C-alpha positions in Angstrom: 33.0 11.4 -13.5 33.2 7.6 -13.6 31.7 7.9 -10.0 28.5 10.1 -12.1 28.4 7.5 -14.5 28.4 5.1 -12.0 25.2 7.2 -9.1 23.5 8.6 -12.7 23.1 3.8 -13.0 22.2 3.7 -9.7 19.7 6.0 -10.0 18.4 4.6 -13.5 18.1 0.6 -11.5 16.6 2.3 -8.8 14.1 3.5 -10.6 13.4 1.1 -12.4 13.2 -2.1 -9.6 10.2 0.4 -7.6 8.7 0.7 -11.3 8.9 -3.3 -11.5 7.7 -3.4 -8.2 4.4 -1.4 -9.0 3.5 -2.5 -12.1 3.5 -6.2 -10.6 1.5 -4.9 -7.8 -0.8 -3.4 -10.2 -0.9 -6.5 -12.3 -2.5 -8.8 -9.3 -4.9 -6.4 -8.4 -6.4 -6.7 -12.0 -5.9 -10.2 -11.6 -8.3 -10.3 -8.4 -10.6 -7.7 -9.9 -11.2 -9.9 -12.8 -12.2 -12.9 -10.5 -15.8 -13.8 -11.2 -17.7 -13.2 -7.7 -18.5 -16.4 -6.6 -14.4 -17.7 -6.5 -13.6 -14.7 -3.9 -16.4 -15.4 -1.9 -15.8 -19.6 -2.8 -13.4 -20.7 -0.5 -12.0 -24.4 1.2 -15.6 -25.7 0.8 -17.5 -23.0 2.3 -19.9 -21.5 -0.5 -22.4 -19.2 -0.1 -24.5 -16.9 -2.7 -23.3 -13.2 -3.0 -26.9 -12.1 -1.8 -27.7 -14.9 0.4 -29.8 -13.8 3.7 -28.5 -14.1 7.4 -31.1 -16.9 8.1 -29.8 -18.6 4.4 -25.9 -19.5 6.7 -27.1 -20.6 9.5 
């Protein structure tokens, strides 16, 4: 009887671990999705408008 209870606890912990990893990833993706567009484009001082032409990027 103790073995089945322990096995069920292991299954519950495994499922909760997988769900928490999935939730953390979903939260991170949602945070990235809600960032302003310029925050994604502008990094390390190399800012270019999202609608810039190729000649403006030179």
